[in-house]
N, C-alpha and C positions, 0 to 999 in steps of 0.2 A: 193868408190862406192856409199855410202849413200849420199854423197854430190852431186854426179852426178845425182842420182835419184831425189833429192830434187830440183836441178836446172831444170831438165826436167819437173817436176811437176809444178814448178812456171811458166815456159814458157808455158806449156800447159794450165794452168789456165788463163794466160794472153791472149792467143789466143782465148780461148773459151769466155773469158770475153768481147771480142769485139763483138762477135756474139750473145751470149745468150740473152742480153737485147733486141735484135732486132728480136728474133725468131717470134714474132707476125707478124712483117712486112713480113718475109719470108713466113709464112703460108698464109697470105693474098694474096701475089703474087702467091703462089702455087695454092690456091683455084680459083683465077681469071683465071689462066692458065688452070686448069683442067676443069673449067666450060665453058669458053667462046671462046677458040681458035677453029678453024674450026673442029678439031677432038674431041672437048670437049663434056661435057654432055648437055650443052645448048648453042650451037654456037651463038655468037653475035659479029658482026664485030666492032661495036662501043666500047663495053666494052672490047673486046680483044685488043683494041688499048692501054689499060693501061699496058699491059704486058711488052712491050719493054722499055718504060720510067722508069718503076719500077726497072727492072733488070739492066739497064745501069746507072741510075742516083740515084734513091731513096736508093736502098740497099747499094751500095758502099759508098754513102755519110753518111748513118747512121753508117756504120762500121767505117769510117774515123773519124766521130764525137766522137763515143764511144771510139775509140782507143786513140784519143787525150785527151779526158776527163779522161781516166784511168791514164794518165801520169800527167795531170795538170788541173784537174777540168774543169769547164765550159769554161774558157779562152783557155785551151788546146783543148777542143772539137771544139770550133768555128774555130780555125786556122787549126785544123785537117781536118775539112770539106772543108775549102778553098783549102788546099793543095790537097785533094783527087779530087777536081773538075778539077785540072790540068791534072791528068792522065786519068780521065774519058773522057774528051774532046779530049785528045791527042792520044787515042787508039780506036780500032774498036771492042773490045770485053769487056764483063763485067769485071770490074776491082776489084774483091774481094780481091785477093792477094795483088794487088797494094794498095788498101785501108788499108789493114792490115800493110803495110809498111809506107805509107804516114801519116796516122793519128797519130800514136805514135811518129814518127820522128818529125812532126811539133809541137806536144805538148812538146817534149823534147827541141826543139830549143827555143820556146818562154819561157819556164821555165828557161832555162839558161840565156836568155836575161834579163828577169825580175830580176834574181839574180844579174846579172852584174850591173844593174842600181839602185839596191835597195839602198835607203837612199840618192840618188843623184838627185832626182826629186825636183825642186823648189816647195814650197808650192803653191797650187792653180792650178798647171799644171798637177796634177796626171791623171785626166780623159782624158785630151787632149793627153798626151804622151801614156797612155795605149791604147787608141783607135787607134791612128795613128800607133803605133808600131805594133799592131796586123794586121792592114790593110797592112802596107808596107811589113812586114816579111811574112805574108800570101800570098801576091801577088807574092813575089819573089819565095817562095817555090812552089807555083802553077805553075809558069813559068818553074822552073827547072823540075817539074814533067811532064809538057807538052812536053818539048823539049828533056829531057834526061831520067829520070827514067821510064816514061810511056812506051816508045818504048822498053827499056831493059826488063821490066817486061812482056810486050806483047810477046817478043821473047821467053823468058823463059817459059811463060805459054803455048805458042804454042808447044815448045819442050816437055814440061811435058805432055801436052794433047796427043801428038802423041805417047809418050812412054806408057801412060796409055791405049790408044786405042790398041796398039800392044799387051799389056798384056791381055786385054779383048778378042781380036780376037784370041789369042793363047790359050785361055781357062785357063790361069794361075791365074785368079782372086780369086778362092777359097783359094789359098795359103795365101792370105792376112789375113785370119783368124788366122794364126799362130802368127801374130803380134797384130791383133786387139783384140782378146779375152783376152790374158794376160794383155794387156794395159788397158782394161776396169776395170779389178779387181784392178789395180794399180791406179785407178782414173784418167786415162788419156783419158777416154771415150769422154768427152766433147771436149777436145783438138783435138782428132782424127776426131770426127764427124763434129764439127763446124769449126775447124781450117784447116782441110785438105780435107776431103771427101766432105764437104758442098760446098766449092767453085768449086771443080771439077764437082760436080753434077749440080750446077747451070749453068755452061757453057755448059754441055751436054744437059740440058733441053732446053736451048736457041736454040740448033741445032736440037734435036730429039723430044722434047716435054716431055721427061721423062729421069730418070737416075737411074741406078742400084746402084750408089754410095750412094744414100739416104737409101739403105736397108742394107748396110754392117754392120754398128755399131748398129743401132736401133732395129735390128731383135730380138724380145723377145723370140724366140724359144730356143736358147741354155740355157738361164737362167730358162725358164719354165721346160725344161726336167730335169734339175738338181733338182729343187724344188719338182717336182713330185716324183723323185726317193727318195728324203729325206722323203717325206710324207708317202711313202709306206714301205720303207726298213730301215729307221733309227730308233732311239729311243730317249727318253728323250726330252729336251726342243727343240732340233732342229726338231724333228718329229712333236711336238705339234705346233710349230710356222710356219712350212712350208706352211700349207694351207692358212693362212692369208697372208703370203708373196707372194703366187701365185697370189692372187687377186690384191695386190698392184703392183706387177711386171707386170703382163700380162694385166690387165685392167687399172691400174693407170699409167703404163709406167715408174715407178721409178725402174730402173734396179739395183741401188745400194743396194736394199734390199737383193739380193741373193749373194752379194760379201762375206759376212761373212761365208756363207755355203761353199764357195770354199776355203777361207783362212783356215777354220778349217781342210780341207782335200785337200791340194794343188794339189794332183794328179788329182783332178776333173777338173783342167784346160784342161786336155786332152779331157774330155767330152765336154767342152765349145768349144774347137777348132774343134773337130769332128762335133759337131752340127752346128757351124758357117760355116765351109767349105762345108758341105752337103747342107746347106740352100743356100749359094751363088751359088753353082753348079746348084741347082734347079732353082733359079732366072735366071741364065744365059741361060739355055736351053729353058726356057719358055718365055724368053724375058721380065721379070718383071722389073718394075721401078716405081718410084714415081715422083711427080711433084715438091716436095719441101722437105726440111728436116723435118722429123716427130719429134716433141719435145713437150711433152715427148714421149718415144718410146712405146706407148700403141698400142694394136691391133686396137683400134678404130681410132687412128691417122693414122696408116698405111693404113687402108681401106679408110679413108676420102681423103687421098692424092694419091690414086691409079687412074690412067687414066681410062676413060670410058671403061668398058668391060674387064679390066685387073685385077680385084680383085682376080680372081681365082689363077692367077700365084703368086701373093703375098701370099695368104693363103697357097698355096701348099708349097712354100719355107719355111714358118714359121712352118708348120706341119712337114715337113721332118726334119728340124733342131731340132725340139722338140723330135721327135721319136729317132733320132740318139743320141742326148745328153742324153736322158733318159736311153737308153740301156747301153751306156758306163758308165754313172754315177751309174746306178744300180749295175753293177758288182763291182765297187770300194767301194760303200757304204756298200754292203753286206759283203765284205771282211773286212771292217774296223769297222763295227758297234759295235762289241764286245769291242772295245777299246774306244768307244766314250762315253763321259759323258757331263753333263751340263757345267762343268768347261771349257772344251775345246771349247765349243760354245761361252762362255763369253769371253775367251781369243781371239777368232777369231774376235769378235766384237771390242775388244780393239785394235787389229791389224788394223782393218778397220779405226778406229778413227785416229790412228797414221799415216796411209797411206794417209788419206784425209787431214792431216795437220791441224787438229783442236786443237791439243794438245800442248799448252805451248810454241810455238815458240815465241809468244809475251812476255811471262814471262821471257824467258831466254835472257834478255838484261841487259845493265848496266844503264838503264834510271830511275829505280825506287829508287830514293834517297830521304831521308827526307820525307817519306810518312806519312801524318797525317790523311788523310780522304779517305776512300774507299766507293764508292757508287755502290750498286747493283740495277740496274734499269730494270723495265719492263713497259709494256704499261699502266697498271693501278696503279702500285706501291704498291699493297697490298697483292698480292698472291704469284706468282712465285718469285719475287724479295725479298719478305719478307722471304721466305723459304731459298733462296740463301744467303741472308745477315745473317740470323740466323746461318746457317751452317758455313759460313766463319767467323763470329764473334766468334763462339766457338773455331775455330782453331787458330784465332789470340790471343785470351785470353790464350789458353793453351800454346802458344808459348811465352807468357809474353810480347807481344808487346803493346805499348801504341798507338794504332791506332784506330781511330773511324771508325766503319763499320755501314752504314745505308742503308736502301732501300728507293726508291722513284720512282715516275713515270718518264718516259723519259722527259716529258716537264718540270719537276721540279728539274732536276739535278742541284745542287748548283755549282756556278762558282769556289768555292774554293776546289772542289774535285780534289784529286791528281790522283786517279785511278777510272775509270768507267768500270763496268763489265755488259755486256748486252748479250742477246741472239743474235746470229749471224744475224738474220733477222731484228734486231732493231739497229744494230751498226751504220749504216749510219745516222739515226735520232739522235742517241746519240752524235755522233761526231759534228753535227751541233749545238746542244744545248750547249755542253761543249768542244769547240775546243782546249782548252789549257790542258785538262786532258789527261792522258795516257789511251787508251781504250783496253779492252780485250774482245774478242768475245768468247762465249761458246755455246755449242749445247744443254745443259740442266743445270738447276740451282742447282740441288741437288748433283748428283753423279759425276760431272765433276772432273777429276784429277787436273785441273788447280788450284783449291783452295790450295791443299797441296803444289804444286810447288811454287805458289806465296808466301805463308807463309814461306816456307823454304828459298826462295830467300830473302825475306824481313828480316828474322831473321839473315841471314848471311851478308847482305849488307846495311840494313837500319840503319841510324845513330840515329834515334829517340830512346830516353831512353826506356829501358824495365823494367818491374816490375814483382814482384812475383805474384803467383796465387791469393793470398788474396787481394793484392793491386788493381788488375784490376777488382774486382767485383764492378760494377758501380751501382749508384742509379737507373739507367735505368732499370736494371733487377728487382729491388725491386718494382719499380713503376708498372711494367708490371704484377707482381704477384697479385696486388690488383685488385679486380673486375673480375678476370677470371671466377668466378662461374656464373657471370651474362652474360658473353659472350657465354658460352656453357652451355645450359640447358639439363638436362637428357632427357627431352621429345623430344629433337631434335637429339637424337641418335637413329637411326633406324637400326635394325639388321635383317639379314636373308631375305632380300628383293629379289624378283624374278627379274631376268635380264630383262632389257628393252633396248631400243635404247639409244644412248648417249644423244640425245636431250631430251628425256623423263626423263632421270636420272637428267639432269641439271635442268629441270623444277621442278622435285620433290624437289630438294635441294632448289631452289628458293622459292617454295611455303612454305617450312618450315620457311625460313627467313622472308617471308611476314607475315605469320600467327603469328609469335612471335614478330612482331612489329619492326624488325630490318631495313626493307627496304620497299619502295613502290613497287607496283606490276610491274611497268615498269622496275624494276631492273632485272627481269627474262629475258626479251628480251636482255638486255645488257650483261647478262651472256652468252646467246647463241651466240650473236654477237662476243663476245670476243673469244669464242671457234673457230669460223669460221676463225678468223684472225690468231690465233696462239694457238696451243693446250695447255691445262692446265695440261696435263699428265706430272708428274714430276718424274716418275720412281718408281720401286718397287711396282707396282700394285696400285698406288695412283694418283688421279687427284684432283685439287683444283679449280673448276670453280668459277669465280668471274666476275664482270662487268668491262668494259673498263673505261678509265679515266673519260670520261664525265658523267658516271653513278654515280659518287660520290654524286651528288646532290640528288640522290634517296635513299641514305643511311641515315636512321634516327638514328640508334644506332649500335655500333659494335656488330657483332654476328657471330657465326659459327654453322653449323650443320654437322652431320656425318651420311652418309648412307653406309651401308655395303651390297654388292652384292656378296655372296659366289661363284656364278658361273661366275662373271665378266661382265663388260661392255666393248664393243669394243671401244677403243680410238685410231683409226688409226691402226697401226701395233701392238699395245700393248693392254692388257686388264687391266682395273682398277677394283679393288675389294673394294676400299674405295673411296667414293666421298665426298669431304669436301667442302661444300659451304661456301664462305667467303664474309662478308661485313665489311669492316674496315674503321672507321672514322679517327682514328689517329694511334697510335702505341699500342693501348690497346690489340690487338689480337696477338701481337708478341710472348708473352710467350707461348701461345698454339702452334703457328707455330714453335717455338723453340723446344718444346717437340716433335712435329711431325718430325722435321729434325733429332732429335736424334733417334726417333723410326725407321725412314727409313734406318738408318745405322745398324739396328739390324734385320737381316732377320728372326730370330726366333720370335721376337716380332711382326713383320709385319704379319707373318703367323698366329699367335694367334689372332691378330685383324681381320684378314680376316674370321676367322671361329668361334670366340667366340659368345656365346649367352648371355653374361653377360654385361648389360649396365653399371653397376657400375665399372667393370674392365676397359672398354673403357674410361669412364669419369675420372677415377683416372689417367690413363696414360696420358691423354691430359691436365689435369689441375694441375698436380703435380708441386710443386715449385722447 
């Protein structure tokens, strides 16, 4: 059962992976449709002429290219687009499903061909053979698509469309929520929305100018009702975190934020189903629909993609689904709140990580042999990655492994790295810089379970010699101890500060670094820019703002400052109580970050640092040897 679920999730991620990168193009087409068609907000015959070429040519070709690229990089993408053109020209309807078939198929074929002729190409003929093989094979697949696959897919699509129309006309569409809402919590939401409902919706828009299918999965109502019930009738951390989750979910459109709340109390899936079904029923009777896939599923996106004069129908469906899910969820939350605690909420979040597939699948392989160097990399190479490397280094040493663990920026990953660990948003860049290394993607640098699994695996399978605890104490640690008192000055520890915005807190930290002669003033803007690209919140109420890689030129000396906000600063969905500004020239600041990594694993110590009024206590904890 678990293997089947994993296979379904992989297939779902692959389907959504073909559409998600192109959502901007879908929204552009949707907005042009909503604005300029005869029934649009600003009817314009010339601009409306963009609608048909985009839906028949641009969007399928983008999907075909992306599907081929997922299988075999750019070469697969190019031939995927060629193959998709065959079915686009050979049919009379938008070929989204066909593109999802032809793109990956073409990428797979050219990949197998290249493997077949590998090491058989005469020197000097590589470019000639690569280009002509892509052209010939692409032309053949396009012809097969035009003559054979296209008409078959068109017939199947017509049958599917008629079946769907029958379901809609019979009023059975609300039943779809029985499948959609549980699938969302299992992280199949993107696969359902972009892989199934999206193509059906696009074909419906081409005929009717709008589609209800765009509202089935992105409707924020069911999740909003559940979060509202938690904020009123729950207790502990789930109650405290629900209001901020509401903002992220309803206004930001990130639906994954409410999944842990359902996983903590699985009976709440009934609330989601009831809310979803009632919302779909309302959409149906009011004739609601959108002109394109709303991504993310924010209320703002839904309204922006509503046809002219039909925003009320969309709002009504969202409101009804919110009320129904709230009523049902309130009943179950009241009944179970006496058994709820913070631990159950944390366990639910861990379940969510496991379901999303971020945990260790890459670690559990047989490919990590004779590992000598592990690199933890981030954008700047001195903040998040330094913390992660420090945490991992401690675990490696404790296990007695003779493996070097260092941190660096993405652009400076050494070519002799055996394993590279990066944030999931930076993995693609890291793979280009170090294509020969094994890459592990994580979602946070400090508390990820991947470190423990990796160390355990290396301990059991790595053939590199191991040493005792005393033998692995390197000179590096002793060098980092020297000069730590200059890196963190007591005057740069500020306690009991009043809460401000995230940007103002970062500016305060940057100003301390400037005033102490660690950085130029332009470094402050670099810190803010870094935060916009990727949050520096590292968990357990702590954030470590620092500049992006290019800002290293503005660093004069290595320095750190510590700001304590007892009431917290909002860092996205989490609150930070300790803001640690960092400017690192080399590795001089790593000892302090190592201490911080150790502190973050001790919740009692973190709580003391959040509330203490003793500067000496904070200084001692961060500078201890």
